[in-house]
PyMOL Python script that loads the backbone (N, CA, C, O; Angstrom):
from pymol import cmd

cmd.read_pdbstr("""\
ATOM      1  N   MET A   1       0.938  -1.226   0.004  1.00  0.00           N
ATOM      2  CA  MET A   1      -0.057   0.022  -0.028  1.00  0.00           C
ATOM      3  C   MET A   1       0.884   1.270  -0.013  1.00  0.00           C
ATOM      4  O   MET A   1       0.619   2.213   0.733  1.00  0.00           O
ATOM      5  N   ARG A   2       1.935   1.285  -0.795  1.00  0.00           N
ATOM      6  CA  ARG A   2       2.783   2.371  -0.827  1.00  0.00           C
ATOM      7  C   ARG A   2       2.373   3.336  -1.846  1.00  0.00           C
ATOM      8  O   ARG A   2       1.849   2.853  -2.851  1.00  0.00           O
ATOM      9  N   ASP A   3       2.486   4.400  -1.794  1.00  0.00           N
ATOM     10  CA  ASP A   3       2.105   5.608  -2.856  1.00  0.00           C
ATOM     11  C   ASP A   3       3.503   6.367  -3.197  1.00  0.00           C
ATOM     12  O   ASP A   3       4.107   7.026  -2.351  1.00  0.00           O
ATOM     13  N   ARG A   4       3.889   6.219  -4.364  1.00  0.00           N
ATOM     14  CA  ARG A   4       5.276   6.956  -4.533  1.00  0.00           C
ATOM     15  C   ARG A   4       5.108   8.348  -4.735  1.00  0.00           C
ATOM     16  O   ARG A   4       6.173   8.956  -4.851  1.00  0.00           O
ATOM     17  N   ARG A   5       3.955   9.105  -4.818  1.00  0.00           N
ATOM     18  CA  ARG A   5       3.860  10.459  -4.712  1.00  0.00           C
ATOM     19  C   ARG A   5       4.059  11.160  -3.380  1.00  0.00           C
ATOM     20  O   ARG A   5       4.206  12.382  -3.369  1.00  0.00           O
ATOM     21  N   ARG A   6       4.070  10.559  -2.423  1.00  0.00           N
ATOM     22  CA  ARG A   6       4.084  11.025  -1.141  1.00  0.00           C
ATOM     23  C   ARG A   6       5.207  10.330  -0.252  1.00  0.00           C
ATOM     24  O   ARG A   6       5.055   9.978   0.918  1.00  0.00           O
ATOM     25  N   GLY A   7       6.339  10.199  -1.001  1.00  0.00           N
ATOM     26  CA  GLY A   7       7.457   9.647  -0.190  1.00  0.00           C
ATOM     27  C   GLY A   7       7.265   8.280   0.150  1.00  0.00           C
ATOM     28  O   GLY A   7       7.919   7.862   1.106  1.00  0.00           O
ATOM     29  N   GLY A   8       6.434   7.433  -0.492  1.00  0.00           N
ATOM     30  CA  GLY A   8       6.339   6.007  -0.135  1.00  0.00           C
ATOM     31  C   GLY A   8       5.187   5.752   0.851  1.00  0.00           C
ATOM     32  O   GLY A   8       5.016   4.567   1.135  1.00  0.00           O
ATOM     33  N   TYR A   9       4.380   6.632   1.416  1.00  0.00           N
ATOM     34  CA  TYR A   9       3.424   6.321   2.122  1.00  0.00           C
ATOM     35  C   TYR A   9       2.044   7.053   1.688  1.00  0.00           C
ATOM     36  O   TYR A   9       1.945   8.176   1.194  1.00  0.00           O
ATOM     37  N   PRO A  10       1.054   6.185   1.978  1.00  0.00           N
ATOM     38  CA  PRO A  10      -0.285   6.904   1.633  1.00  0.00           C
ATOM     39  C   PRO A  10      -0.609   8.065   2.369  1.00  0.00           C
ATOM     40  O   PRO A  10      -0.433   8.123   3.586  1.00  0.00           O
ATOM     41  N   SER A  11      -1.135   9.117   1.611  1.00  0.00           N
ATOM     42  CA  SER A  11      -1.540  10.349   2.220  1.00  0.00           C
ATOM     43  C   SER A  11      -2.756  10.467   3.099  1.00  0.00           C
ATOM     44  O   SER A  11      -2.972  11.452   3.806  1.00  0.00           O
ATOM     45  N   ALA A  12      -3.624   9.301   3.009  1.00  0.00           N
ATOM     46  CA  ALA A  12      -4.862   9.311   3.658  1.00  0.00           C
ATOM     47  C   ALA A  12      -5.144   7.800   3.910  1.00  0.00           C
ATOM     48  O   ALA A  12      -4.545   6.931   3.276  1.00  0.00           O
ATOM     49  N   MET A  13      -5.978   7.548   4.759  1.00  0.00           N
ATOM     50  CA  MET A  13      -6.658   6.253   5.100  1.00  0.00           C
ATOM     51  C   MET A  13      -8.030   6.344   5.379  1.00  0.00           C
ATOM     52  O   MET A  13      -8.452   7.347   5.955  1.00  0.00           O
ATOM     53  N   ARG A  14      -8.873   5.326   5.009  1.00  0.00           N
ATOM     54  CA  ARG A  14     -10.111   5.304   5.329  1.00  0.00           C
ATOM     55  C   ARG A  14     -10.544   4.465   6.428  1.00  0.00           C
ATOM     56  O   ARG A  14      -9.930   3.420   6.644  1.00  0.00           O
ATOM     57  N   ILE A  15     -11.624   4.834   7.217  1.00  0.00           N
ATOM     58  CA  ILE A  15     -12.087   4.081   8.348  1.00  0.00           C
ATOM     59  C   ILE A  15     -13.635   4.115   8.292  1.00  0.00           C
ATOM     60  O   ILE A  15     -14.284   4.939   8.937  1.00  0.00           O
ATOM     61  N   GLY A  16     -14.216   3.140   7.455  1.00  0.00           N
ATOM     62  CA  GLY A  16     -15.573   3.250   7.104  1.00  0.00           C
ATOM     63  C   GLY A  16     -15.783   4.402   6.033  1.00  0.00           C
ATOM     64  O   GLY A  16     -15.122   4.455   4.997  1.00  0.00           O
ATOM     65  N   ASN A  17     -16.685   5.246   6.349  1.00  0.00           N
ATOM     66  CA  ASN A  17     -17.004   6.341   5.334  1.00  0.00           C
ATOM     67  C   ASN A  17     -16.086   7.667   5.800  1.00  0.00           C
ATOM     68  O   ASN A  17     -16.289   8.767   5.285  1.00  0.00           O
ATOM     69  N   VAL A  18     -15.259   7.501   6.622  1.00  0.00           N
ATOM     70  CA  VAL A  18     -14.420   8.673   7.044  1.00  0.00           C
ATOM     71  C   VAL A  18     -12.934   8.713   6.542  1.00  0.00           C
ATOM     72  O   VAL A  18     -12.231   7.724   6.747  1.00  0.00           O
ATOM     73  N   GLU A  19     -12.524   9.589   6.024  1.00  0.00           N
ATOM     74  CA  GLU A  19     -11.213   9.602   5.442  1.00  0.00           C
ATOM     75  C   GLU A  19     -10.300  10.386   6.377  1.00  0.00           C
ATOM     76  O   GLU A  19     -10.584  11.544   6.682  1.00  0.00           O
ATOM     77  N   VAL A  20      -9.177   9.757   6.850  1.00  0.00           N
ATOM     78  CA  VAL A  20      -8.277  10.366   7.979  1.00  0.00           C
ATOM     79  C   VAL A  20      -7.140  10.827   7.184  1.00  0.00           C
ATOM     80  O   VAL A  20      -6.605  10.019   6.424  1.00  0.00           O
ATOM     81  N   ARG A  21      -6.668  12.129   7.270  1.00  0.00           N
ATOM     82  CA  ARG A  21      -5.446  12.490   6.590  1.00  0.00           C
ATOM     83  C   ARG A  21      -4.353  12.754   7.830  1.00  0.00           C
ATOM     84  O   ARG A  21      -4.740  13.004   8.971  1.00  0.00           O
ATOM     85  N   VAL A  22      -3.251  12.686   7.546  1.00  0.00           N
ATOM     86  CA  VAL A  22      -2.170  13.109   8.194  1.00  0.00           C
ATOM     87  C   VAL A  22      -1.778  14.451   8.259  1.00  0.00           C
ATOM     88  O   VAL A  22      -1.470  15.050   7.228  1.00  0.00           O
ATOM     89  N   LEU A  23      -1.755  14.984   9.346  1.00  0.00           N
ATOM     90  CA  LEU A  23      -1.485  16.482   9.473  1.00  0.00           C
ATOM     91  C   LEU A  23      -0.161  16.625   9.812  1.00  0.00           C
ATOM     92  O   LEU A  23       0.231  16.303  10.934  1.00  0.00           O
ATOM     93  N   GLY A  24       0.672  17.129   8.861  1.00  0.00           N
ATOM     94  CA  GLY A  24       1.984  17.600   9.061  1.00  0.00           C
ATOM     95  C   GLY A  24       2.421  18.954   9.043  1.00  0.00           C
ATOM     96  O   GLY A  24       1.613  19.881   9.010  1.00  0.00           O
ATOM     97  N   GLY A  25       3.785  19.139   9.066  1.00  0.00           N
ATOM     98  CA  GLY A  25       4.199  20.475   8.848  1.00  0.00           C
ATOM     99  C   GLY A  25       4.042  21.315  10.153  1.00  0.00           C
ATOM    100  O   GLY A  25       3.848  20.725  11.216  1.00  0.00           O
ATOM    101  N   PRO A  26       4.114  22.587  10.106  1.00  0.00           N
ATOM    102  CA  PRO A  26       4.130  23.593  11.261  1.00  0.00           C
ATOM    103  C   PRO A  26       2.760  23.357  11.970  1.00  0.00           C
ATOM    104  O   PRO A  26       2.766  23.184  13.188  1.00  0.00           O
ATOM    105  N   LEU A  27       1.524  23.340  11.238  1.00  0.00           N
ATOM    106  CA  LEU A  27       0.275  23.129  11.863  1.00  0.00           C
ATOM    107  C   LEU A  27       0.147  21.926  12.627  1.00  0.00           C
ATOM    108  O   LEU A  27      -0.365  21.989  13.745  1.00  0.00           O
ATOM    109  N   GLY A  28       0.600  20.699  12.100  1.00  0.00           N
ATOM    110  CA  GLY A  28       0.686  19.470  12.900  1.00  0.00           C
ATOM    111  C   GLY A  28       1.337  19.647  14.068  1.00  0.00           C
ATOM    112  O   GLY A  28       0.740  19.331  15.097  1.00  0.00           O
ATOM    113  N   CYS A  29       2.554  20.132  14.142  1.00  0.00           N
ATOM    114  CA  CYS A  29       3.259  20.396  15.137  1.00  0.00           C
ATOM    115  C   CYS A  29       2.743  20.941  16.259  1.00  0.00           C
ATOM    116  O   CYS A  29       2.761  20.488  17.404  1.00  0.00           O
ATOM    117  N   LEU A  30       2.144  22.241  15.727  1.00  0.00           N
ATOM    118  CA  LEU A  30       1.537  23.216  16.930  1.00  0.00           C
ATOM    119  C   LEU A  30       0.246  22.383  17.517  1.00  0.00           C
ATOM    120  O   LEU A  30       0.041  22.355  18.731  1.00  0.00           O
ATOM    121  N   LEU A  31      -0.503  21.793  16.701  1.00  0.00           N
ATOM    122  CA  LEU A  31      -1.734  20.967  17.286  1.00  0.00           C
ATOM    123  C   LEU A  31      -1.302  19.832  18.004  1.00  0.00           C
ATOM    124  O   LEU A  31      -2.142  19.358  18.769  1.00  0.00           O
ATOM    125  N   MET A  32      -0.197  19.275  17.950  1.00  0.00           N
ATOM    126  CA  MET A  32       0.403  18.101  18.651  1.00  0.00           C
ATOM    127  C   MET A  32       0.833  18.737  20.056  1.00  0.00           C
ATOM    128  O   MET A  32       0.468  18.200  21.102  1.00  0.00           O
ATOM    129  N   ILE A  33       1.504  19.727  20.053  1.00  0.00           N
ATOM    130  CA  ILE A  33       1.920  20.453  21.269  1.00  0.00           C
ATOM    131  C   ILE A  33       0.670  21.102  21.971  1.00  0.00           C
ATOM    132  O   ILE A  33       0.745  21.039  23.198  1.00  0.00           O
ATOM    133  N   LEU A  34      -0.298  21.622  21.553  1.00  0.00           N
ATOM    134  CA  LEU A  34      -1.458  22.198  22.136  1.00  0.00           C
ATOM    135  C   LEU A  34      -2.202  20.827  22.792  1.00  0.00           C
ATOM    136  O   LEU A  34      -2.405  20.763  24.004  1.00  0.00           O
ATOM    137  N   GLY A  35      -2.518  19.939  22.040  1.00  0.00           N
ATOM    138  CA  GLY A  35      -3.313  18.803  22.512  1.00  0.00           C
ATOM    139  C   GLY A  35      -2.485  18.061  23.547  1.00  0.00           C
ATOM    140  O   GLY A  35      -3.143  17.501  24.424  1.00  0.00           O
ATOM    141  N   SER A  36      -1.095  17.950  23.610  1.00  0.00           N
ATOM    142  CA  SER A  36      -0.337  17.518  24.625  1.00  0.00           C
ATOM    143  C   SER A  36      -0.483  18.274  26.059  1.00  0.00           C
ATOM    144  O   SER A  36      -0.491  17.807  27.198  1.00  0.00           O
ATOM    145  N   LEU A  37      -0.594  19.600  25.591  1.00  0.00           N
ATOM    146  CA  LEU A  37      -0.673  20.433  26.904  1.00  0.00           C
ATOM    147  C   LEU A  37      -2.118  20.462  27.672  1.00  0.00           C
ATOM    148  O   LEU A  37      -2.298  20.612  28.881  1.00  0.00           O
ATOM    149  N   LEU A  38      -3.101  20.278  26.644  1.00  0.00           N
ATOM    150  CA  LEU A  38      -4.418  20.209  27.208  1.00  0.00           C
ATOM    151  C   LEU A  38      -4.630  18.923  27.860  1.00  0.00           C
ATOM    152  O   LEU A  38      -5.119  18.901  28.989  1.00  0.00           O
ATOM    153  N   LEU A  39      -4.270  17.723  27.183  1.00  0.00           N
ATOM    154  CA  LEU A  39      -4.328  16.546  27.899  1.00  0.00           C
ATOM    155  C   LEU A  39      -3.569  16.460  29.400  1.00  0.00           C
ATOM    156  O   LEU A  39      -4.038  15.897  30.389  1.00  0.00           O
ATOM    157  N   SER A  40      -2.406  17.091  29.328  1.00  0.00           N
ATOM    158  CA  SER A  40      -1.706  16.921  30.547  1.00  0.00           C
ATOM    159  C   SER A  40      -2.446  17.747  31.799  1.00  0.00           C
ATOM    160  O   SER A  40      -2.432  17.355  32.966  1.00  0.00           O
ATOM    161  N   VAL A  41      -3.008  18.802  31.389  1.00  0.00           N
ATOM    162  CA  VAL A  41      -3.778  19.643  32.401  1.00  0.00           C
ATOM    163  C   VAL A  41      -4.864  18.757  32.864  1.00  0.00           C
ATOM    164  O   VAL A  41      -5.043  18.580  34.069  1.00  0.00           O
ATOM    165  N   LEU A  42      -5.656  18.145  31.895  1.00  0.00           N
ATOM    166  CA  LEU A  42      -6.880  17.295  32.215  1.00  0.00           C
ATOM    167  C   LEU A  42      -6.375  16.083  32.991  1.00  0.00           C
ATOM    168  O   LEU A  42      -7.159  15.560  33.783  1.00  0.00           O
ATOM    169  N   CYS A  43      -5.301  15.642  32.866  1.00  0.00           N
ATOM    170  CA  CYS A  43      -4.813  14.438  33.590  1.00  0.00           C
ATOM    171  C   CYS A  43      -4.498  14.944  34.954  1.00  0.00           C
ATOM    172  O   CYS A  43      -4.895  14.261  35.899  1.00  0.00           O
ATOM    173  N   THR A  44      -3.882  15.978  35.181  1.00  0.00           N
ATOM    174  CA  THR A  44      -3.399  16.610  36.478  1.00  0.00           C
ATOM    175  C   THR A  44      -4.654  16.767  37.215  1.00  0.00           C
ATOM    176  O   THR A  44      -4.768  16.232  38.318  1.00  0.00           O
ATOM    177  N   LEU A  45      -5.776  17.574  36.613  1.00  0.00           N
ATOM    178  CA  LEU A  45      -6.838  17.854  37.220  1.00  0.00           C
ATOM    179  C   LEU A  45      -7.690  16.533  37.814  1.00  0.00           C
ATOM    180  O   LEU A  45      -8.270  16.481  38.898  1.00  0.00           O
ATOM    181  N   GLY A  46      -7.607  15.579  36.891  1.00  0.00           N
ATOM    182  CA  GLY A  46      -8.417  14.342  37.321  1.00  0.00           C
ATOM    183  C   GLY A  46      -7.661  13.546  38.255  1.00  0.00           C
ATOM    184  O   GLY A  46      -8.268  12.785  39.009  1.00  0.00           O
ATOM    185  N   ALA A  47      -6.339  13.640  38.292  1.00  0.00           N
ATOM    186  CA  ALA A  47      -5.537  12.937  39.293  1.00  0.00           C
ATOM    187  C   ALA A  47      -5.736  13.700  40.837  1.00  0.00           C
ATOM    188  O   ALA A  47      -5.903  12.991  41.829  1.00  0.00           O
ATOM    189  N   ASN A  48      -5.710  14.874  40.923  1.00  0.00           N
ATOM    190  CA  ASN A  48      -6.061  15.810  41.935  1.00  0.00           C
ATOM    191  C   ASN A  48      -7.452  15.545  42.566  1.00  0.00           C
ATOM    192  O   ASN A  48      -7.631  15.476  43.782  1.00  0.00           O
ATOM    193  N   LEU A  49      -8.396  15.405  41.654  1.00  0.00           N
ATOM    194  CA  LEU A  49      -9.793  15.159  42.042  1.00  0.00           C
ATOM    195  C   LEU A  49      -9.954  13.675  42.696  1.00  0.00           C
ATOM    196  O   LEU A  49     -10.652  13.525  43.699  1.00  0.00           O
ATOM    197  N   LEU A  50      -9.314  12.648  42.114  1.00  0.00           N
ATOM    198  CA  LEU A  50      -9.279  11.362  42.668  1.00  0.00           C
ATOM    199  C   LEU A  50      -8.469  11.327  43.878  1.00  0.00           C
ATOM    200  O   LEU A  50      -8.964  10.625  44.759  1.00  0.00           O
ATOM    201  N   LEU A  51      -7.371  11.881  44.168  1.00  0.00           N
ATOM    202  CA  LEU A  51      -6.597  12.019  45.351  1.00  0.00           C
ATOM    203  C   LEU A  51      -7.112  12.682  46.405  1.00  0.00           C
ATOM    204  O   LEU A  51      -6.777  12.302  47.527  1.00  0.00           O
ATOM    205  N   ARG A  52      -7.950  13.707  46.275  1.00  0.00           N
ATOM    206  CA  ARG A  52      -8.624  14.539  47.283  1.00  0.00           C
ATOM    207  C   ARG A  52      -9.604  13.811  47.993  1.00  0.00           C
ATOM    208  O   ARG A  52      -9.823  14.144  49.158  1.00  0.00           O
ATOM    209  N   ARG A  53     -10.292  12.780  47.440  1.00  0.00           N
ATOM    210  CA  ARG A  53     -11.395  12.055  48.211  1.00  0.00           C
ATOM    211  C   ARG A  53     -10.910  11.170  49.200  1.00  0.00           C
ATOM    212  O   ARG A  53     -11.698  10.525  49.892  1.00  0.00           O
TER     213      ARG A  53
END
""", "prot")
cmd.dss("prot")
cmd.show_as("cartoon", "prot")
cmd.util.cbc("prot")
cmd.orient("prot")
């Protein structure tokens, strides 16, 4: 399932009727950093709520 146009890897994959595309470049990097920060804060808040009881 290699695609020669995109460096040997497919540019998108299908899950049912939904097409999932890889987000690369600066936007993908920024979204990964923001997502990581958000999940870190949520996990910290969740752990504090569980330990407080």
